[in-house]
gemmi code that builds the backbone of each chain (N, CA, C; Angstrom):
import gemmi

chains = {
    "A": [
        ("UNK", (77.736, 70.468, 138.154), (77.741, 71.789, 138.780), (78.983, 71.957, 139.660)),
        ("UNK", (79.456, 73.167, 139.773), (80.648, 73.478, 140.536), (80.416, 73.254, 142.024)),
        ("UNK", (81.317, 72.494, 142.686), (81.152, 72.157, 144.098), (81.963, 73.044, 145.028)),
        ("UNK", (82.725, 73.968, 144.499), (83.642, 74.735, 145.332), (82.925, 75.451, 146.481)),
        ("UNK", (81.708, 75.947, 146.227), (81.011, 76.712, 147.266), (80.629, 75.838, 148.462)),
        ("UNK", (80.467, 74.525, 148.249), (80.010, 73.646, 149.333), (81.016, 73.650, 150.489)),
        ("UNK", (82.311, 73.745, 150.125), (83.340, 73.744, 151.177), (83.243, 74.989, 152.065)),
        ("UNK", (82.584, 76.027, 151.569), (82.491, 77.267, 152.356), (81.226, 77.326, 153.219)),
        ("UNK", (80.349, 76.318, 153.082), (79.100, 76.313, 153.842), (79.319, 75.779, 155.258)),
        ("UNK", (78.592, 76.355, 156.218), (78.611, 75.809, 157.579), (77.665, 74.605, 157.610)),
        ("UNK", (77.713, 73.833, 158.689), (76.834, 72.673, 158.805), (75.372, 73.111, 158.794)),
        ("UNK", (75.074, 74.198, 159.510), (73.690, 74.699, 159.525), (73.221, 75.074, 158.126)),
        ("UNK", (74.130, 75.696, 157.354), (73.773, 76.088, 155.987), (73.549, 74.850, 155.116)),
        ("UNK", (74.405, 73.861, 155.262), (74.250, 72.628, 154.474), (72.903, 71.972, 154.778)),
        ("UNK", (72.566, 71.896, 156.052), (71.284, 71.283, 156.429), (70.125, 72.117, 155.894)),
        ("UNK", (70.259, 73.445, 155.939), (69.207, 74.320, 155.405), (69.027, 74.072, 153.909)),
        ("UNK", (70.136, 73.975, 153.186), (70.084, 73.688, 151.747), (69.312, 72.394, 151.504)),
        ("UNK", (69.698, 71.336, 152.208), (69.110, 70.015, 151.963), (67.635, 69.993, 152.342)),
        ("UNK", (67.273, 70.686, 153.406), (65.860, 70.724, 153.816), (65.022, 71.439, 152.756)),
        ("UNK", (65.545, 72.536, 152.232), (64.811, 73.274, 151.197), (64.714, 72.441, 149.924)),
        ("UNK", (65.769, 71.708, 149.595), (65.707, 70.819, 148.424), (64.591, 69.789, 148.598)),
        ("UNK", (64.531, 69.191, 149.787), (63.495, 68.181, 150.059), (62.112, 68.781, 149.891)),
        ("UNK", (61.939, 69.975, 150.428), (60.638, 70.636, 150.350), (60.257, 70.874, 148.894)),
        ("UNK", (61.211, 71.299, 148.088), (60.951, 71.557, 146.678), (60.596, 70.276, 145.949)),
        ("UNK", (61.302, 69.209, 146.261), (61.036, 67.924, 145.608), (59.612, 67.483, 145.869)),
        ("UNK", (59.145, 67.685, 147.080), (57.795, 67.233, 147.437), (56.728, 68.245, 147.036)),
        ("UNK", (57.126, 69.406, 146.534), (56.173, 70.492, 146.260), (55.160, 70.133, 145.181)),
        ("UNK", (55.604, 69.386, 144.151), (54.673, 69.063, 143.072), (53.911, 67.765, 143.316)),
        ("UNK", (54.112, 67.203, 144.507), (53.354, 66.021, 144.886), (53.922, 64.719, 144.380)),
        ("UNK", (54.944, 64.787, 143.521), (55.524, 63.545, 142.998), (57.041, 63.641, 143.041)),
        ("UNK", (57.659, 62.505, 143.155), (59.130, 62.450, 143.172), (59.557, 61.464, 142.098)),
        ("UNK", (60.297, 61.958, 141.111), (60.709, 61.025, 140.059), (62.153, 60.578, 140.301)),
        ("UNK", (62.583, 59.680, 139.448), (63.881, 59.047, 139.641), (65.023, 60.067, 139.602)),
        ("UNK", (64.892, 61.051, 138.699), (65.981, 62.038, 138.592), (66.092, 62.879, 139.859)),
        ("UNK", (64.949, 63.214, 140.478), (64.966, 64.031, 141.691), (65.565, 63.250, 142.852)),
        ("UNK", (65.194, 61.987, 142.978), (65.757, 61.155, 144.044), (67.262, 61.020, 143.861)),
        ("UNK", (67.657, 60.793, 142.609), (69.077, 60.665, 142.306), (69.811, 61.954, 142.651)),
        ("UNK", (69.202, 63.083, 142.300), (69.808, 64.380, 142.596), (69.951, 64.569, 144.101)),
        ("UNK", (68.910, 64.252, 144.874), (68.935, 64.444, 146.325), (70.022, 63.581, 146.974)),
        ("UNK", (70.129, 62.355, 146.516), (71.171, 61.462, 147.063), (72.563, 61.994, 146.744)),
        ("UNK", (72.717, 62.457, 145.509), (74.045, 62.966, 145.138), (74.361, 64.250, 145.896)),
        ("UNK", (73.342, 65.070, 146.145), (73.567, 66.300, 146.911), (73.981, 65.978, 148.343)),
        ("UNK", (73.312, 65.011, 148.982), (73.662, 64.636, 150.354), (75.120, 64.178, 150.412)),
        ("UNK", (75.515, 63.366, 149.428), (76.905, 62.883, 149.388), (77.868, 64.049, 149.174)),
        ("UNK", (77.499, 64.941, 148.266), (78.367, 66.097, 147.983), (78.521, 66.984, 149.211)),
        ("UNK", (77.476, 67.073, 150.043), (77.514, 67.932, 151.210), (78.102, 67.230, 152.424)),
        ("UNK", (78.451, 65.954, 152.263), (79.042, 65.216, 153.379), (78.037, 64.929, 154.477)),
        ("UNK", (76.776, 64.761, 154.103), (75.731, 64.454, 155.089), (75.446, 62.962, 155.019)),
        ("UNK", (75.405, 62.319, 156.195), (75.220, 60.866, 156.200), (73.776, 60.495, 155.859)),
        ("UNK", (73.608, 59.227, 155.511), (72.299, 58.733, 155.073), (71.221, 58.896, 156.133)),
        ("UNK", (71.585, 58.618, 157.385), (70.580, 58.680, 158.466), (70.020, 60.102, 158.594)),
        ("UNK", (70.910, 61.076, 158.518), (70.473, 62.475, 158.598), (69.584, 62.819, 157.413)),
        ("UNK", (69.986, 62.337, 156.249), (69.228, 62.620, 155.035), (67.844, 61.994, 155.102)),
        ("UNK", (67.783, 60.767, 155.590), (66.487, 60.088, 155.721), (65.588, 60.865, 156.681)),
        ("UNK", (66.173, 61.350, 157.772), (65.415, 62.142, 158.742), (64.844, 63.410, 158.103)),
        ("UNK", (65.636, 64.042, 157.278), (65.190, 65.257, 156.581), (64.039, 64.937, 155.644)),
        ("UNK", (64.187, 63.855, 154.894), (63.146, 63.479, 153.933), (61.839, 63.155, 154.652)),
        ("UNK", (61.942, 62.441, 155.780), (60.730, 62.048, 156.509), (60.007, 63.250, 157.087)),
        ("UNK", (60.745, 64.279, 157.438), (60.123, 65.462, 158.037), (59.903, 66.589, 157.024)),
        ("UNK", (59.951, 66.258, 155.747), (59.866, 67.283, 154.697), (58.578, 68.100, 154.777)),
        ("UNK", (57.474, 67.445, 155.147), (56.194, 68.153, 155.180), (56.176, 69.276, 156.207)),
        ("UNK", (56.991, 69.144, 157.246), (56.968, 70.144, 158.307), (58.085, 71.179, 158.172)),
        ("UNK", (58.826, 71.093, 157.087), (59.933, 72.050, 156.890), (59.379, 73.417, 156.512)),
        ("UNK", (59.903, 74.447, 157.179), (59.533, 75.836, 156.853), (60.684, 76.421, 156.035)),
        ("UNK", (60.469, 76.514, 154.714), (61.550, 76.946, 153.821), (62.058, 78.347, 154.147)),
        ("UNK", (61.141, 79.224, 154.463), (61.558, 80.603, 154.698), (62.381, 80.705, 155.989)),
        ("UNK", (62.021, 79.919, 157.001), (62.812, 79.904, 158.237), (64.197, 79.324, 157.964)),
        ("UNK", (64.257, 78.285, 157.150), (65.557, 77.698, 156.799), (66.386, 78.680, 155.985)),
        ("UNK", (65.734, 79.407, 155.081), (66.459, 80.353, 154.220), (67.082, 81.479, 155.049)),
        ("UNK", (66.507, 81.779, 156.201), (67.067, 82.848, 157.051), (68.423, 82.458, 157.627)),
        ("UNK", (68.767, 81.151, 157.566), (70.110, 80.729, 157.990), (71.170, 81.181, 156.986)),
        ("UNK", (70.746, 81.478, 155.753), (71.692, 81.829, 154.681), (71.831, 83.342, 154.628)),
        ("UNK", (72.908, 83.850, 155.201), (73.108, 85.303, 155.242), (74.235, 85.757, 154.311)),
        ("UNK", (74.968, 84.806, 153.764), (76.063, 85.125, 152.837), (75.511, 85.221, 151.422)),
        ("UNK", (75.818, 86.303, 150.729), (75.272, 86.566, 149.395), (75.638, 85.457, 148.404)),
        ("UNK", (76.919, 85.057, 148.417), (77.361, 84.018, 147.477), (76.591, 82.722, 147.705)),
        ("UNK", (76.429, 82.374, 148.994), (75.711, 81.147, 149.327), (74.252, 81.242, 148.884)),
        ("UNK", (73.675, 82.417, 149.047), (72.282, 82.628, 148.647), (72.120, 82.402, 147.141)),
        ("UNK", (73.045, 82.947, 146.350), (72.970, 82.787, 144.897), (73.147, 81.319, 144.509)),
        ("UNK", (74.056, 80.631, 145.183), (74.267, 79.200, 144.894), (73.010, 78.405, 145.216)),
        ("UNK", (72.332, 78.764, 146.305), (71.107, 78.043, 146.668), (70.042, 78.235, 145.591)),
        ("UNK", (69.879, 79.464, 145.120), (68.903, 79.726, 144.061), (69.266, 78.931, 142.810)),
        ("UNK", (70.553, 78.874, 142.502), (71.003, 78.112, 141.337), (70.599, 76.636, 141.475)),
        ("UNK", (70.861, 76.049, 142.643), (70.538, 74.639, 142.857), (69.021, 74.416, 142.800)),
        ("UNK", (68.257, 75.357, 143.345), (66.800, 75.221, 143.297), (66.287, 75.288, 141.861)),
        ("UNK", (66.848, 76.176, 141.065), (66.445, 76.270, 139.658), (66.796, 74.985, 138.918)),
        ("UNK", (67.954, 74.436, 139.213), (68.361, 73.172, 138.602), (67.355, 72.086, 138.952)),
        ("UNK", (67.033, 71.977, 140.228), (66.112, 70.943, 140.689), (64.717, 71.141, 140.104)),
        ("UNK", (64.261, 72.390, 140.014), (62.905, 72.661, 139.520), (62.774, 72.344, 138.037)),
        ("UNK", (63.855, 72.527, 137.274), (63.774, 72.370, 135.810), (64.155, 70.993, 135.307)),
        ("UNK", (64.764, 70.175, 136.162), (65.350, 68.930, 135.659), (64.302, 67.921, 135.222)),
        ("UNK", (63.056, 68.042, 135.740), (62.041, 67.045, 135.398), (61.073, 67.547, 134.330)),
        ("UNK", (61.430, 68.633, 133.606), (60.598, 69.149, 132.519), (59.191, 69.537, 132.965)),
        ("UNK", (58.986, 69.727, 134.257), (57.642, 70.049, 134.742), (57.759, 71.107, 135.822)),
        ("UNK", (57.647, 72.388, 135.418), (57.821, 73.488, 136.369), (56.479, 73.765, 137.052)),
        ("UNK", (56.389, 73.296, 138.315), (55.140, 73.364, 139.078), (55.017, 74.721, 139.768)),
        ("UNK", (53.769, 75.197, 139.950), (53.544, 76.483, 140.638), (54.092, 76.453, 142.064)),
        ("UNK", (53.918, 75.316, 142.743), (54.403, 75.210, 144.118), (55.928, 75.293, 144.181)),
        ("UNK", (56.577, 74.699, 143.165), (58.045, 74.773, 143.105), (58.478, 76.225, 142.916)),
        ("UNK", (57.790, 76.923, 142.016), (58.141, 78.324, 141.777), (57.914, 79.172, 143.024)),
        ("UNK", (56.851, 78.878, 143.762), (56.578, 79.626, 145.001), (57.742, 79.480, 145.975)),
        ("UNK", (58.265, 78.273, 146.080), (59.388, 78.044, 146.997), (60.617, 78.824, 146.537)),
        ("UNK", (60.921, 78.756, 145.237), (62.088, 79.478, 144.715), (61.953, 80.976, 144.996)),
        ("UNK", (60.779, 81.512, 144.726), (60.569, 82.961, 144.903), (60.607, 83.334, 146.385)),
        ("UNK", (59.932, 82.551, 147.240), (59.919, 82.851, 148.679), (61.332, 82.837, 149.250)),
        ("UNK", (62.082, 81.799, 148.916), (63.449, 81.660, 149.441), (64.318, 82.803, 148.928)),
        ("UNK", (64.185, 83.132, 147.643), (64.991, 84.222, 147.067), (64.707, 85.539, 147.779)),
        ("UNK", (63.442, 85.806, 148.016), (63.084, 87.095, 148.615), (63.520, 87.175, 150.073)),
        ("UNK", (63.423, 86.068, 150.797), (63.896, 86.075, 152.194), (65.402, 86.352, 152.245)),
        ("UNK", (66.138, 85.804, 151.259), (67.596, 85.975, 151.261), (68.027, 87.281, 150.579)),
        ("UNK", (67.059, 88.052, 150.084), (67.407, 89.332, 149.448), (67.946, 89.196, 148.030)),
        ("UNK", (67.674, 88.069, 147.370), (68.105, 87.913, 145.971), (67.034, 88.548, 145.093)),
        ("UNK", (67.461, 89.464, 144.215), (66.532, 90.233, 143.395), (65.827, 89.347, 142.356)),
        ("UNK", (64.618, 89.731, 142.017), (63.834, 88.979, 141.035), (64.580, 88.866, 139.703)),
        ("UNK", (65.178, 89.973, 139.263), (65.917, 89.940, 137.988), (67.062, 88.933, 138.034)),
        ("UNK", (67.691, 88.838, 139.197), (68.805, 87.886, 139.343), (68.291, 86.455, 139.289)),
        ("UNK", (67.113, 86.218, 139.869), (66.513, 84.885, 139.816), (66.236, 84.495, 138.360)),
        ("UNK", (65.716, 85.441, 137.593), (65.430, 85.182, 136.176), (66.716, 84.822, 135.430)),
        ("UNK", (67.786, 85.579, 135.695), (69.069, 85.327, 135.035), (69.624, 83.953, 135.404)),
        ("UNK", (69.585, 83.649, 136.697), (70.122, 82.369, 137.169), (69.337, 81.221, 136.532)),
        ("UNK", (68.012, 81.361, 136.477), (67.180, 80.305, 135.902), (67.515, 80.075, 134.432)),
        ("UNK", (67.707, 81.165, 133.689), (68.051, 81.067, 132.268), (69.402, 80.357, 132.102)),
        ("UNK", (70.356, 80.742, 132.934), (71.694, 80.146, 132.836), (71.650, 78.651, 133.177)),
        ("UNK", (70.867, 78.300, 134.207), (70.727, 76.892, 134.594), (70.127, 76.090, 133.437)),
        ("UNK", (69.098, 76.642, 132.782), (68.484, 75.932, 131.654), (69.483, 75.745, 130.522)),
        ("UNK", (70.233, 76.792, 130.199), (71.243, 76.680, 129.147), (72.273, 75.610, 129.503)),
        ("UNK", (72.665, 75.577, 130.768), (73.660, 74.592, 131.221), (73.096, 73.185, 131.120)),
        ("UNK", (71.844, 73.016, 131.539), (71.206, 71.695, 131.467), (71.165, 71.215, 130.010)),
        ("UNK", (70.758, 72.102, 129.109), (70.645, 71.721, 127.694), (72.024, 71.347, 127.151)),
        ("UNK", (73.029, 72.166, 127.478), (74.377, 71.912, 126.971), (74.917, 70.580, 127.504)),
        ("UNK", (74.722, 70.333, 128.802), (75.229, 69.102, 129.396), (74.536, 67.876, 128.813)),
        ("UNK", (73.207, 67.968, 128.663), (72.469, 66.828, 128.112), (72.850, 66.592, 126.648)),
        ("UNK", (73.094, 67.682, 125.910), (73.522, 67.542, 124.513), (74.843, 66.783, 124.453)),
        ("UNK", (75.780, 67.157, 125.318), (77.071, 66.466, 125.372), (76.901, 64.999, 125.713)),
        ("UNK", (76.000, 64.702, 126.649), (75.784, 63.308, 127.043), (75.226, 62.485, 125.884)),
        ("UNK", (74.340, 63.092, 125.084), (73.776, 62.378, 123.934), (74.854, 62.148, 122.877)),
        ("UNK", (75.594, 63.209, 122.568), (76.612, 63.117, 121.518), (77.686, 62.091, 121.894)),
        ("UNK", (78.061, 62.070, 123.185), (79.110, 61.165, 123.643), (78.550, 59.825, 124.101)),
        ("UNK", (77.208, 59.640, 123.918), (76.537, 58.368, 124.225), (76.786, 57.924, 125.657)),
        ("UNK", (76.704, 58.895, 126.593), (76.855, 58.568, 128.005), (75.537, 58.068, 128.546)),
        ("UNK", (75.587, 57.169, 129.519), (74.366, 56.596, 130.077), (73.597, 57.566, 130.924)),
        ("UNK", (74.257, 58.592, 131.494), (73.550, 59.511, 132.386), (73.041, 60.729, 131.647)),
        ("UNK", (72.812, 60.590, 130.326), (72.279, 61.712, 129.551), (70.836, 61.954, 129.897)),
    ],
    "B": [
        ("UNK", (59.440, 93.694, 140.215), (58.584, 92.748, 139.476), (57.596, 92.109, 140.460)),
        ("UNK", (56.308, 92.055, 140.104), (55.354, 91.431, 141.025), (55.465, 89.914, 140.911)),
        ("UNK", (54.923, 89.243, 141.922), (55.108, 87.796, 142.039), (54.592, 87.035, 140.813)),
        ("UNK", (53.399, 87.396, 140.349), (52.814, 86.668, 139.208), (53.615, 86.892, 137.930)),
        ("UNK", (54.138, 88.098, 137.741), (54.980, 88.370, 136.565), (56.253, 87.540, 136.621)),
        ("UNK", (56.821, 87.435, 137.817), (58.049, 86.659, 137.976), (57.772, 85.179, 137.695)),
        ("UNK", (56.670, 84.670, 138.207), (56.316, 83.269, 137.964), (56.101, 83.024, 136.482)),
        ("UNK", (55.439, 83.972, 135.828), (55.162, 83.831, 134.392), (56.470, 83.828, 133.604)),
        ("UNK", (57.382, 84.723, 133.982), (58.679, 84.800, 133.294), (59.447, 83.496, 133.454)),
        ("UNK", (59.472, 82.959, 134.661), (60.213, 81.713, 134.906), (59.584, 80.551, 134.150)),
        ("UNK", (58.247, 80.530, 134.085), (57.560, 79.453, 133.351), (57.844, 79.555, 131.857)),
        ("UNK", (57.871, 80.790, 131.358), (58.113, 80.978, 129.918), (59.525, 80.551, 129.529)),
        ("UNK", (60.454, 80.615, 130.473), (61.823, 80.198, 130.195), (61.929, 78.681, 130.055)),
        ("UNK", (61.006, 77.965, 130.699), (61.106, 76.502, 130.737), (60.924, 75.923, 129.336)),
        ("UNK", (61.710, 74.918, 129.023), (61.612, 74.230, 127.731), (61.682, 72.722, 127.967)),
        ("UNK", (60.995, 71.938, 127.117), (61.199, 70.488, 127.210), (62.654, 70.177, 126.852)),
        ("UNK", (63.389, 69.627, 127.794), (64.839, 69.505, 127.619), (65.206, 68.605, 126.443)),
        ("UNK", (64.487, 67.503, 126.273), (64.830, 66.588, 125.178), (64.674, 67.274, 123.825)),
        ("UNK", (63.623, 68.064, 123.678), (63.403, 68.770, 122.417), (64.496, 69.830, 122.202)),
        ("UNK", (64.876, 70.518, 123.278), (65.927, 71.529, 123.182), (67.256, 70.884, 122.795)),
        ("UNK", (67.511, 69.702, 123.339), (68.739, 68.982, 123.012), (68.708, 68.564, 121.542)),
        ("UNK", (67.542, 68.093, 121.086), (67.387, 67.670, 119.689), (67.665, 68.838, 118.742)),
        ("UNK", (67.119, 70.018, 119.077), (67.336, 71.198, 118.243), (68.809, 71.610, 118.260)),
        ("UNK", (69.425, 71.463, 119.424), (70.834, 71.833, 119.536), (71.684, 70.944, 118.631)),
        ("UNK", (71.391, 69.660, 118.639), (72.157, 68.719, 117.818), (71.910, 68.985, 116.340)),
        ("UNK", (70.648, 69.278, 115.984), (70.342, 69.623, 114.594), (71.133, 70.844, 114.141)),
        ("UNK", (71.217, 71.810, 115.042), (71.964, 73.021, 114.712), (73.446, 72.700, 114.500)),
        ("UNK", (73.994, 71.874, 115.397), (75.418, 71.529, 115.280), (75.693, 70.763, 113.989)),
        ("UNK", (74.681, 70.000, 113.520), (74.836, 69.241, 112.288), (74.653, 70.110, 111.045)),
        ("UNK", (74.040, 71.295, 111.228), (73.739, 72.135, 110.073), (74.967, 72.916, 109.629)),
        ("UNK", (74.917, 73.422, 108.398), (76.042, 74.211, 107.878), (76.217, 75.516, 108.636)),
        ("UNK", (75.112, 76.045, 109.204), (75.175, 77.361, 109.842), (76.059, 77.366, 111.071)),
        ("UNK", (76.236, 76.191, 111.689), (77.059, 76.155, 112.900), (78.515, 76.469, 112.580)),
        ("UNK", (78.871, 76.232, 111.290), (80.280, 76.410, 110.925), (80.405, 77.346, 109.735)),
        ("UNK", (79.546, 78.383, 109.699), (79.572, 79.333, 108.583), (80.913, 80.046, 108.565)),
        ("UNK", (81.481, 80.273, 107.343), (82.797, 80.931, 107.278), (82.694, 82.376, 107.719)),
        ("UNK", (83.826, 82.917, 108.190), (83.873, 84.317, 108.617), (83.725, 85.212, 107.399)),
        ("UNK", (83.149, 86.409, 107.579), (83.004, 87.317, 106.432), (84.366, 87.704, 105.883)),
        ("UNK", (84.412, 88.012, 104.577), (85.690, 88.379, 103.944), (86.227, 89.652, 104.577)),
        ("UNK", (87.542, 89.723, 104.698), (88.145, 90.902, 105.328), (88.124, 92.084, 104.361)),
        ("UNK", (88.236, 93.295, 104.938), (88.239, 94.512, 104.128), (89.505, 94.550, 103.251)),
        ("UNK", (89.448, 95.089, 102.033), (90.650, 95.181, 101.189), (91.677, 96.127, 101.818)),
        ("UNK", (92.949, 95.793, 101.660), (94.015, 96.636, 102.228), (94.183, 97.892, 101.378)),
        ("UNK", (94.307, 99.037, 102.025), (94.493, 100.304, 101.308), (95.959, 100.696, 101.369)),
        ("UNK", (96.572, 100.874, 100.204), (97.988, 101.281, 100.088), (98.073, 102.792, 100.242)),
        ("UNK", (99.100, 103.289, 101.001), (99.243, 104.723, 101.203), (99.458, 105.477, 99.893)),
        ("UNK", (100.012, 104.780, 98.886), (100.308, 105.448, 97.619), (99.107, 105.486, 96.685)),
        ("UNK", (98.074, 104.813, 97.059), (96.896, 104.777, 96.191), (96.135, 106.091, 96.304)),
        ("UNK", (95.567, 106.486, 95.200), (94.731, 107.679, 95.234), (93.388, 107.297, 95.837)),
        ("UNK", (92.633, 108.296, 96.222), (91.317, 108.039, 96.795), (90.456, 107.266, 95.810)),
        ("UNK", (90.526, 107.683, 94.556), (89.719, 107.032, 93.521), (90.137, 105.588, 93.340)),
        ("UNK", (91.469, 105.330, 93.390), (91.951, 103.957, 93.234), (91.496, 103.092, 94.396)),
        ("UNK", (91.558, 103.647, 95.598), (91.241, 102.867, 96.794), (89.745, 102.624, 96.933)),
        ("UNK", (88.959, 103.646, 96.642), (87.528, 103.539, 96.947), (86.637, 103.667, 95.726)),
        ("UNK", (87.238, 103.904, 94.568), (86.443, 104.069, 93.353), (85.758, 105.425, 93.358)),
        ("UNK", (85.071, 105.730, 92.289), (84.392, 107.024, 92.225), (83.170, 106.984, 93.122)),
        ("UNK", (82.839, 108.127, 93.646), (81.683, 108.205, 94.543), (80.421, 108.244, 93.704)),
        ("UNK", (79.579, 107.266, 93.804), (78.385, 107.231, 92.951), (77.378, 108.276, 93.395)),
        ("UNK", (76.667, 108.777, 92.386), (75.589, 109.715, 92.700), (74.340, 108.898, 92.974)),
        ("UNK", (73.780, 108.987, 94.161), (72.619, 108.147, 94.452), (71.440, 108.539, 93.598)),
        ("UNK", (70.752, 107.520, 93.112), (69.542, 107.771, 92.342), (68.449, 108.277, 93.269)),
        ("UNK", (67.524, 109.031, 92.730), (66.460, 109.576, 93.580), (65.674, 108.492, 94.316)),
        ("UNK", (65.529, 107.310, 93.679), (64.743, 106.254, 94.310), (65.621, 105.198, 94.980)),
        ("UNK", (66.903, 105.542, 95.170), (67.815, 104.550, 95.772), (67.426, 104.261, 97.222)),
        ("UNK", (67.768, 103.050, 97.666), (67.488, 102.672, 99.059), (68.369, 103.504, 99.990)),
        ("UNK", (67.906, 103.889, 101.157), (68.738, 104.667, 102.076), (69.967, 103.864, 102.498)),
        ("UNK", (71.100, 104.593, 102.587), (72.345, 103.927, 102.955), (72.304, 103.507, 104.422)),
        ("UNK", (72.674, 102.278, 104.679), (72.686, 101.785, 106.056), (74.064, 101.999, 106.660)),
        ("UNK", (74.097, 102.261, 107.941), (75.375, 102.341, 108.625), (75.951, 100.930, 108.734)),
        ("UNK", (77.259, 100.797, 108.957), (77.849, 99.461, 109.089), (77.139, 98.633, 110.148)),
        ("UNK", (76.741, 99.270, 111.252), (76.079, 98.538, 112.327), (74.706, 98.058, 111.885)),
        ("UNK", (73.992, 98.920, 111.117), (72.676, 98.530, 110.607), (72.804, 97.409, 109.593)),
        ("UNK", (73.855, 97.449, 108.796), (74.055, 96.388, 107.811), (74.332, 95.066, 108.516)),
        ("UNK", (75.138, 95.136, 109.575), (75.447, 93.915, 110.328), (74.184, 93.355, 110.970)),
        ("UNK", (73.366, 94.255, 111.505), (72.134, 93.813, 112.168), (71.207, 93.151, 111.161)),
        ("UNK", (71.095, 93.739, 109.965), (70.231, 93.173, 108.922), (70.774, 91.822, 108.473)),
        ("UNK", (72.089, 91.740, 108.317), (72.718, 90.487, 107.896), (72.504, 89.406, 108.943)),
        ("UNK", (72.621, 89.766, 110.231), (72.441, 88.794, 111.301), (70.993, 88.321, 111.367)),
        ("UNK", (70.067, 89.249, 111.118), (68.651, 88.867, 111.148), (68.361, 87.860, 110.040)),
        ("UNK", (68.951, 88.087, 108.859), (68.757, 87.138, 107.756), (69.385, 85.784, 108.105)),
        ("UNK", (70.557, 85.841, 108.697), (71.262, 84.604, 109.074), (70.461, 83.818, 110.101)),
        ("UNK", (69.902, 84.544, 111.054), (69.124, 83.905, 112.116), (67.884, 83.256, 111.529)),
        ("UNK", (67.232, 83.955, 110.605), (66.027, 83.430, 109.972), (66.371, 82.180, 109.172)),
        ("UNK", (67.493, 82.268, 108.451), (67.924, 81.119, 107.641), (68.197, 79.920, 108.533)),
        ("UNK", (68.840, 80.144, 109.666), (69.159, 79.062, 110.602), (67.882, 78.452, 111.165)),
        ("UNK", (66.937, 79.316, 111.520), (65.673, 78.836, 112.089), (64.922, 77.976, 111.078)),
        ("UNK", (64.962, 78.394, 109.807), (64.269, 77.620, 108.780), (64.913, 76.249, 108.616)),
        ("UNK", (66.235, 76.241, 108.672), (66.930, 74.959, 108.488), (66.658, 74.020, 109.659)),
        ("UNK", (66.665, 74.544, 110.851), (66.368, 73.709, 112.010), (64.954, 73.185, 111.904)),
        ("UNK", (64.043, 74.048, 111.488), (62.643, 73.652, 111.350), (62.504, 72.559, 110.303)),
        ("UNK", (63.344, 72.600, 109.271), (63.299, 71.576, 108.237), (63.935, 70.282, 108.703)),
        ("UNK", (64.525, 70.324, 109.934), (65.095, 69.121, 110.556), (66.124, 68.468, 109.660)),
        ("UNK", (67.191, 69.261, 109.341), (68.240, 68.698, 108.525), (68.908, 67.546, 109.239)),
        ("UNK", (69.214, 66.501, 108.472), (69.909, 65.363, 109.044), (69.051, 64.640, 110.041)),
        ("UNK", (67.721, 64.675, 109.891), (66.831, 64.106, 110.906), (67.083, 62.622, 111.090)),
        ("UNK", (67.413, 61.872, 110.016), (67.596, 60.436, 110.182), (68.777, 60.163, 111.083)),
        ("UNK", (69.853, 60.954, 110.939), (71.024, 60.748, 111.801), (70.701, 61.072, 113.244)),
        ("UNK", (69.972, 62.145, 113.480), (69.640, 62.543, 114.848), (68.716, 61.513, 115.472)),
        ("UNK", (67.751, 61.033, 114.687), (66.812, 60.040, 115.233), (67.555, 58.778, 115.641)),
        ("UNK", (68.504, 58.370, 114.788), (69.287, 57.169, 115.100), (70.100, 57.410, 116.371)),
        ("UNK", (70.667, 58.606, 116.466), (71.462, 58.958, 117.643), (70.595, 58.888, 118.895)),
        ("UNK", (69.372, 59.456, 118.795), (68.464, 59.442, 119.935), (68.047, 58.026, 120.279)),
        ("UNK", (67.803, 57.215, 119.235), (67.353, 55.840, 119.475), (68.421, 55.084, 120.271)),
        ("UNK", (69.693, 55.320, 119.876), (70.780, 54.635, 120.610), (70.846, 55.126, 122.051)),
        ("UNK", (70.689, 56.424, 122.224), (70.821, 57.023, 123.562), (69.698, 56.584, 124.483)),
        ("UNK", (68.477, 56.496, 123.939), (67.319, 56.206, 124.772), (66.999, 54.721, 124.858)),
        ("UNK", (67.902, 53.908, 124.320), (67.700, 52.456, 124.366), (67.538, 52.019, 125.827)),
        ("UNK", (66.494, 51.230, 126.182), (66.343, 50.781, 127.578), (67.470, 49.829, 127.962)),
    ],
}
model = gemmi.Model(1)
for chain_id, residues in chains.items():
    chain = gemmi.Chain(chain_id)
    for i, (resn, *xyz) in enumerate(residues, 1):
        res = gemmi.Residue()
        res.name, res.seqid = resn, gemmi.SeqId(i, " ")
        for name, pos in zip(("N", "CA", "C"), xyz):
            atom = gemmi.Atom()
            atom.name, atom.element = name, gemmi.Element(name[0])
            atom.pos, atom.b_iso = gemmi.Position(*pos), 0.0
            res.add_atom(atom)
        chain.add_residue(res)
    model.add_chain(chain)
structure = gemmi.Structure()
structure.add_model(model)
structure.setup_entities()
């Protein structure tokens, strides 16, 4: 995924992103290897240290996603957050109702239209399929 | 859009990724992925008569099929092509190669 938008995020926005990701990961009650790997890579991409990330994960149950989403007032950042949430929700082949509730709640708090959420989700799925296809064809280990 | 409709739409979009990847690879292996472009229209010479360029105008028979517009013809042709592609994917062309590819990829 394109990282250019991360450089434009404030520290508060980065922390809000990571907290919402944690909440989504725990939403279906289980955390698989791909989700943990994704969360670790996201923390590294956002320049957040391990201690901060561990603190976020430990307090995931008390995170209020909608309050965190109110930190995101920039339209571009809001769309990127929805994109990342759709990626995270679809990567484990198990789209949980609780995960969808978080995506919808966060989108609506940030003023992202339902139709736009549908479009972003479709594009994320197409991207996931294309990337995984390339990994299989090129016999990459992270397929 | 109400909340339940939105949730339903998002759920309907979800696909098992491994199966989608398998279908994608099958498609890439099929002939349809590399179908040749349609033949170009014949060049019309300015010196040609109408009859030479386009032939005589046929009188449609009373029971002839209605003439389709170019756009309708393209749409019908694409629908046939899409159906043909779907049938080929369903027939799992080159399945042994794809299975071997998957076996190598998913090796523990």
